[in-house]
PAMARSE-46631 format. One record per residue: residue in one letter; residue number from 1; x, y, z of N, C-alpha, C, CB in turn. Coordinates in steps of 0.2 Angstrom, whole numbers. Glycine has a CB too. Example, Ala and Ser with C-alpha at 12.3 -4.5 7.8 and 13.67 -1.06 7.14 Angstrom:
2
ATOM residuo num n_east n_north  n_up ca_east ca_north ca_up c_east c_north  c_up cb_east cb_north cb_up
ATOM       A   1     66     -28    39      62      -22    39     66     -16    39      57      -22    45
ATOM       S   2     64     -11    35      68       -5    36     64       0    39      70       -3    29
END
This chain:
87
ATOM residuo num n_east n_north  n_up ca_east ca_north ca_up c_east c_north  c_up cb_east cb_north cb_up
ATOM       X   1    -63    1481  -187     -67     1475  -185    -63    1470  -182     -70     1473  -192
ATOM       X   2    -66    1468  -176     -63     1463  -172    -66    1456  -173     -64     1465  -164
ATOM       X   3    -62    1451  -175     -65     1445  -177    -63    1439  -171     -63     1442  -184
ATOM       X   4    -61    1442  -166     -59     1437  -160    -65    1434  -158     -55     1441  -155
ATOM       X   5    -65    1427  -158     -71     1423  -156    -73    1425  -149     -71     1416  -157
ATOM       X   6    -69    1426  -145     -70     1427  -138    -74    1433  -137     -64     1427  -133
ATOM       X   7    -72    1438  -140     -75     1445  -140    -82    1445  -144     -71     1450  -142
ATOM       X   8    -82    1442  -149     -88     1442  -153    -94    1438  -150     -87     1439  -160
ATOM       X   9    -92    1433  -147     -97     1429  -144    -99    1431  -136     -96     1421  -144
ATOM       X  10    -95    1436  -134     -96     1438  -127   -103    1440  -125     -91     1443  -125
ATOM       X  11   -106    1444  -129    -113     1445  -127   -118    1439  -127    -116     1450  -133
ATOM       X  12   -117    1434  -132    -121     1428  -132   -120    1424  -125    -119     1424  -138
ATOM       X  13   -113    1424  -123    -112     1420  -117   -115    1424  -111    -104     1419  -116
ATOM       X  14   -115    1430  -111    -118     1434  -105   -125    1433  -105    -116     1442  -106
ATOM       X  15   -128    1433  -111    -136     1432  -111   -137    1425  -108    -138     1433  -118
ATOM       X  16   -134    1420  -111    -135     1413  -108   -134    1412  -101    -131     1408  -112
ATOM       X  17   -128    1415   -98    -127     1415   -91   -132    1418   -87    -120     1419   -90
ATOM       X  18   -135    1424   -89    -140     1427   -86   -147    1423   -86    -141     1434   -88
ATOM       X  19   -148    1421   -92    -154     1417   -93   -154    1410   -89    -155     1415  -100
ATOM       X  20   -149    1407   -88    -148     1401   -84   -148    1403   -77    -141     1397   -86
ATOM       X  21   -145    1408   -75    -145     1410   -68   -152    1412   -66    -141     1416   -67
ATOM       X  22   -156    1416   -70    -163     1418   -68   -168    1413   -69    -165     1424   -72
ATOM       X  23   -168    1409   -75    -173     1405   -77   -171    1397   -78    -176     1407   -83
ATOM       X  24   -166    1395   -75    -163     1389   -76   -167    1383   -74    -157     1388   -71
ATOM       X  25   -171    1383   -69    -176     1378   -67   -181    1377   -72    -179     1379   -60
ATOM       X  26   -184    1383   -75    -189     1383   -80   -187    1380   -87    -192     1390   -81
ATOM       X  27   -180    1382   -88    -177     1380   -94   -176    1372   -94    -171     1383   -96
ATOM       X  28   -174    1370   -88    -173     1363   -87   -179    1359   -88    -170     1361   -80
ATOM       X  29   -185    1361   -85    -191     1358   -85   -194    1358   -93    -196     1361   -81
ATOM       X  30   -193    1363   -96    -195     1364  -103   -191    1359  -107    -195     1371  -106
ATOM       X  31   -185    1358  -106    -181     1354  -110   -182    1347  -109    -173     1355  -109
ATOM       X  32   -184    1345  -103    -185     1338  -101   -192    1336  -104    -186     1337   -93
ATOM       X  33   -197    1340  -104    -203     1339  -107   -203    1338  -115    -209     1344  -105
ATOM       X  34   -199    1343  -118    -198     1343  -125   -194    1336  -127    -194     1349  -127
ATOM       X  35   -189    1334  -123    -186     1328  -125   -190    1322  -124    -180     1327  -120
ATOM       X  36   -195    1322  -119    -200     1316  -119   -204    1316  -125    -204     1317  -112
ATOM       X  37   -207    1322  -127    -211     1323  -133   -207    1320  -139    -214     1330  -134
ATOM       X  38   -201    1322  -140    -197     1321  -146   -195    1313  -146    -190     1324  -145
ATOM       X  39   -194    1310  -140    -193     1303  -140   -199    1299  -142    -191     1300  -133
ATOM       X  40   -205    1301  -140    -211     1298  -142   -213    1299  -149    -217     1301  -138
ATOM       X  41   -211    1305  -152    -212     1306  -159   -207    1301  -163    -210     1313  -161
ATOM       X  42   -201    1301  -161    -196     1296  -164   -199    1289  -164    -189     1297  -161
ATOM       X  43   -201    1287  -158    -203     1280  -158   -210    1278  -162    -204     1278  -151
ATOM       X  44   -214    1284  -163    -220     1283  -167   -218    1283  -174    -225     1288  -165
ATOM       X  45   -212    1284  -176    -211     1284  -183   -210    1291  -186    -216     1280  -187
ATOM       X  46   -208    1295  -182    -207     1302  -185   -201    1303  -189    -207     1307  -179
ATOM       X  47   -196    1299  -189    -190     1300  -193   -190    1296  -199    -184     1298  -189
ATOM       X  48   -195    1292  -200    -196     1288  -206   -198    1292  -212    -200     1282  -205
ATOM       X  49   -195    1290  -218    -198     1294  -224   -205    1292  -226    -193     1293  -230
ATOM       X  50   -209    1296  -228    -215     1294  -230   -215    1291  -237    -220     1301  -230
ATOM       X  51   -218    1286  -238    -219     1283  -245   -224    1286  -249    -220     1275  -244
ATOM       X  52   -223    1286  -255    -227     1289  -260   -234    1285  -260    -225     1290  -267
ATOM       X  53   -233    1279  -261    -239     1274  -261   -238    1269  -256    -241     1272  -268
ATOM       X  54   -241    1268  -251    -240     1263  -246   -241    1256  -249    -244     1263  -239
ATOM       X  55   -237    1251  -248    -238     1245  -251   -245    1242  -249    -233     1240  -249
ATOM       X  56   -248    1238  -254    -254     1235  -253   -253    1228  -250    -258     1235  -259
ATOM       X  57   -255    1228  -244    -255     1221  -240   -262    1219  -239    -250     1222  -234
ATOM       X  58   -263    1213  -241    -270     1210  -240   -268    1203  -236    -273     1208  -247
ATOM       X  59   -272    1203  -231    -272     1197  -226   -278    1194  -226    -270     1200  -219
ATOM       X  60   -278    1187  -228    -284     1183  -228   -283    1177  -225    -287     1182  -235
ATOM       X  61   -288    1174  -223    -288     1167  -220   -291    1162  -224    -291     1167  -212
ATOM       X  62   -288    1157  -226    -290     1152  -231   -291    1146  -227    -285     1151  -237
ATOM       X  63   -297    1143  -227    -298     1137  -223   -300    1132  -229    -304     1138  -218
ATOM       X  64   -296    1127  -229    -297     1121  -234   -300    1115  -230    -290     1119  -238
ATOM       X  65   -305    1113  -233    -308     1107  -229   -303    1101  -230    -315     1105  -232
ATOM       X  66   -303    1097  -225    -299     1091  -225   -302    1086  -230    -298     1088  -218
ATOM       X  67   -298    1082  -233    -300     1077  -238   -303    1072  -234    -294     1074  -242
ATOM       X  68   -308    1068  -237    -312     1063  -234   -307    1057  -233    -318     1061  -238
ATOM       X  69   -309    1054  -227    -304     1048  -226   -304    1043  -231    -306     1045  -219
ATOM       X  70   -299    1039  -233    -299     1034  -238   -304    1028  -236    -292     1032  -239
ATOM       X  71   -306    1025  -242    -311     1020  -241   -307    1014  -238    -314     1017  -247
ATOM       X  72   -309    1010  -233    -306     1004  -230   -305     999  -236    -309     1002  -224
ATOM       X  73   -299     995  -236    -298      990  -240   -302     984  -237    -291      989  -242
ATOM       X  74   -306     981  -241    -310      975  -238   -307     969  -241    -318      975  -240
ATOM       X  75   -304     964  -237    -301      958  -240   -305     952  -238    -294      958  -237
ATOM       X  76   -308     949  -243    -312      943  -241   -307     937  -241    -318      942  -246
ATOM       X  77   -307     933  -236    -303      927  -235   -307     921  -238    -300      926  -228
ATOM       X  78   -304     917  -242    -308      912  -244   -309     907  -238    -305      908  -250
ATOM       X  79   -315     903  -239    -317      899  -233   -312     893  -233    -324      896  -234
ATOM       X  80   -310     890  -238    -306      884  -238   -301     885  -245    -310      878  -238
ATOM       X  81   -295     883  -244    -291      883  -250   -292     877  -255    -283      883  -248
ATOM       X  82   -294     872  -253    -295      866  -257   -302     864  -258    -292      860  -254
ATOM       X  83   -307     869  -259    -314      867  -260   -315     864  -267    -318      874  -259
ATOM       X  84   -311     866  -272    -313      864  -279   -310     856  -280    -309      868  -284
ATOM       X  85   -305     854  -276    -302      848  -277   -304     842  -273    -295      848  -277
ATOM       X  86   -310     843  -270    -313      837  -265   -316     832  -269    -317      840  -260
ATOM       X  87   -315     826  -268    -318      820  -272   -324     817  -268    -314      815  -273
END
């Protein structure tokens, strides 16, 4: 039994060399399109773990009416300071 890696993998390397020589352009195009699909899948969240129960998020808009304006302070100025002491 021969366990030399060069001789064991020689048929694999010959197959790959022949496949690239004969179908290299088609393999290249297939790998480019597969990489584009893989990148789109990754960006869309394909690598994230799926949660058992997605968190419940409630979004609401709360509009509070503004408070009424405060009542104006009315100040009555007396007509004269010495009205009571006139003779």
